[in-house]
N, C-alpha and C positions, 0 to 999 in steps of 0.2 A: 676247740681250740680260741684262744683269744683275739677275735677279729679285730682288735686293735682301736674300731673306731669310737666307743661307747655309744653308739647310734643307736642301738639296741640293750640300752641299758634299763632294766626293769626292778632294781631295788624301791622303788617310789612306793609301789603297791603293797611291800614285803610291812603291812601293818601288823602293830600285836594279837591281833584277833586272830587274824591269818596265819599267823607263827603260833599261837596256841590250837589253833584247828590243826597245823598239822601233825604238831608233837600228838594230840589226841586219837589223830588218823592211824597212829602206829604203837596204839595200845596204850602209849602214859601219858599220865593225868597231872599237868602241873598244879603245885600246891601254892606257890609264891609267883611274885612277880617276876619279868625277864630283868636278868641285869646284863647289858650291853659291856660285852668286853671289848679290849682294844686289838680290832679286826678293822682294816679300812677297805681290803681285796674282799672279803666274805662277809657275812653277817654272822655274829656268834655272840648265843645268848646263856648265859648259867640261869639257872633255875633250882625246885628242888620240887619234887614227886609228892603226890600223897602218900607214898611209902617212906619218905624221910629219905630218899635218895639224890643227891646233887648231880645234874648231867651239866652238860653241853650241847645246845644244838647248833651245828654249822649249816648254814644256810650258802648254795657255793654260787659266785659270781656266775650269771649265767653265761653263755658263749666261749668261756675261760674254757674248758676241759672238757673232753668226753666223756659221755656216760664211762667207757673202757679203761680213760686215763684214770678217770677219779676212782673207779674199782680197783686198779692194781695196787693205788695208794693204799687203797683200805686192805687188801689181802696182803701188803706187804708188811702194814704194822702189825693185822693177826699175826701173821707167820716170824716178826721178832718178836713180839710178847712170847711167842711159844718156846723161842727159845730164851727163854727168861729173861729180857731186855725192857728195862722200864718203861715202858712208852705210848702214849695214849692210844687207847684203840678202840674203834668205830663198834656199838652195840651191834646185835647180830640178832635181827627180831622176824621169825620164820622164816630162817634163811640167808635173809637180806640185811645189808647193811647200807645200801645207799635206797632213799625212798623219793619220790615226787611228789608233789601235791601243788595242785593250780598252776603247773608250768613252775616250780622251785625244787631244783634237786637240794637233799640234805642228807647230815647225818647227825646220829645222837652218839655223845661219848660219855663215858664216867668222867665226873669231874675229878682233876687231880690236886689236890690239895698241897703247898710246900711255898717257898721262899727266894727269893730273885736268887738265882746262882751267882758266887762273888768271884769274877774272873780271876782276881789276886789271893786270892786264897790258895794256895800253893796246893794242900790236900784234895780238897775237892776238883780241882784242875785233873792234877793226877787221875783220880776217879772217872770222872767224863771222860780222858783220854783214854782209861782204859775201857768203856763202854763203848765208844765210836770206835775203839778194837773191833770190835765184839759185832759192831753193826756191820760193819766191812767184812769184816770177815764173815758173815752170813751172805753180805749182799754180792760179795765177787763170785758167788755160786754159779749165778747164773744173769746175764741180761732182765731189764726191764724190755717189755714185746711194746707196750704203749707210750710209754712215759717219754717226753722227748729229751733230748743230750744237749747236754753244757757245751754250749760251742761259741767260737767270735765269731759267727754269722749268725746266730739267734741271738746271743747277748751286747755283741757290738753294732755290726755292720746294721744289723733291721733295728736294732735303736737310734742307732746315729740318722738312718734315712727318715724315719717317724718324727725325729726331733725337725729334721731339716725342712718336711714337709707339712709340720702339724703349724708352724707358723709363730709358736707358743714362744720361741724367744725372742728377746726384747730386737726390735730394729737396729736399732743403736750397737749393740753387742752381737749380733749374727757375724760378723766377720772375725774378730776378736775371738771369739767364743768356739764355731766352727772349727778356727784353723789348728787352734790347739790340739781339739776332740780327734780330729783325725790325725795329731803329728803322735798323740796319745794312741791312736786304734793303732798304727801303722808300727810301732813298736812293740806295743803288746803281741798282737799277731806275728810279729818275728820272732819273737822270743818262743809263743807258744808254738811254733811251728819248729822250732828247734829241739824240741824235747816231745821223745814217745812217750806213753803212759799207757799205763791197763784201764781200761773205762771199767768202772763198777757202779751198783745201784747206790746212791748216795741220797741222804735226808736233803740235801739241795741247800737249804736254809739257817742252819745250824750257827746262829747269833747266841747270845746269851739267852736274851730272853723268851731265846725258844728251849730253854731247861729250867726248869724249877729242882729246888733242893726239898728233900722231904728227909723224913726221919731214917730211911735207910738209904739215901744217896740222892745221886740223878732221878730227875724224872723228863722227858723227853716227849714233845709235844710237835705239831703243826707240820706236818709231812707233804702239805699242800704243794710244795716247790720238789719234792721228789725226782730226782733224774740221773742220767748216766752220767760219770765225769771222773774226773782224778779225784784220788782220795784228799788232797790236800784241800780242796773246795772244804769240807766236811770241818778244818782245823781253823783255817787262816782267821776267820771271825774271831775267833777266841784272842788272840793277841790286839795288846793294845801299849802305848805308850812308844819310849823312844826304842832303839836297835838294842841296846844291852836288854830292857826288859824285855822285848818279843823274841829274842832268844832263851831267855829265861824260860820263858812261857810253852815255846814249842818243844824245848828239851823236855820240861814235864810232862805236858801232853804225850810225847811220842814212848817216854818214859811209860805210862801206862798203856799206850794204844800199842807197842810191840808185845806184851805180855801175849796178843792174842792174834796179832795183823803184821806182819812184814809191812815196812815202808820204804818208799822207793824216796831217798833223800834229794833225789835230782831234782824232784817234784817242789821242791823248795824254790825255786826260779820260777815257777808259775804264780806265786803268790800276788806280785805286783801287778800282772798281766791279769788275773782275776778281778783284783781291786779294780782294775780301771774298767774293766767292762761289767762289773756292779757298779760303777757309777754312770755309765753312760744308759745301763737300762733303769737306775731309779729316775734317771730325769724322764725318760722317754714313759716309763711306767706312770706319773704323776701327769704328763701331758694326755695319755691317753687315756685316763682315768678322769681329767676335767669337769668330762660334764654330770658325773657324780657330785649328786648337792654337796656328800659329805667331802670330798676334795676341796673344793674351795673352801669350806667353812675349816678345816684343821690344815689346811698349808694354804694360809692366806699369803703369806709370802712369794708364794712360787711363781708368778707373774709379774713380780717387780723388779727392773731394773739391778737392784742394789744385790739380789740375789744370781743372777746372772753374772755379776763382776765379780760376786764370791764364786761360785762356780767356775768361771774362767781362770782365777787364781788356782784354786784347785787342782785344776787339769795341769795347770805349769806346773805346781808340785809333784802331782802324780808324774809327768812327765820325768821330771828330777829321779824319782824315785826308782822309775821304769828303766835310768841309765846310771843307777849304783850297782854291786855287785848283789847277789841273792844274797838270804839269812843262810848260813854254813853252820854247822855242829860239828865239831871235833869228833865226837864217838862217831860220827858218818861219814867220815873222808879216810 
């Protein structure tokens, strides 16, 4: 599990020669160089082996997940693929999917080719909804044993406490920022507690960048944040634009989704609380990773006072959103 401190961060030693040695240790021999893919939490590289096959190797951030949690992620992906759900799965080599080399844990995945998923393409959106319904149909059969649940305490309260204790927030903005964050969390938790929902196995981080569009339709990647929670968690990050656009998008998503899995329309009220928790968690995630040299390099604006001014405004807007009526579809009323 992530210790949150960054004090035992070890990616600095993950040099190209070590990466290549790790890959060769499981009997795969790269023919090309390593192409770093867009990942900050872990280290992910694409390459082609001497057999002409393209692979992606993923080195897991030390101390974030236990071996049992990573293995459960791998087993879930393999089980979904066995249900003909198009999802990236780890290679099974001599009965194993999780490997270790000089203290680094890693997995090897076939590379999925494809282009960006177009959220505003309603045909693609319906197809994605259909496959999410299939994922949830299977995910509801049994719970995770080791993966954590999506809760206000983990994503909201713990993240808030870390931000307060880290000292990362500009001193002149601390009162304004933390005051509105407290208000947002109080309102979000109030709404959350008003709704009972069935907790199922989720993708957990299903934003459009984790979906590739292939000649055969959508391909899902990155179960790194798979966890238990409400079904709407795997739907709301597809929604963009104003309220009318979001109503159209969720209607199209659910049209495909409900071909395979029933959806409790009351969960639509959880969208803004989930967005609020994600906002707090995102800031805490950046703060926790600030000792990783990749983060100041790629997020140089994070420590700037203007960033905290913008975040304070964003949380004020989120508070307003939490006080508005939730999305509601006539077909579900």
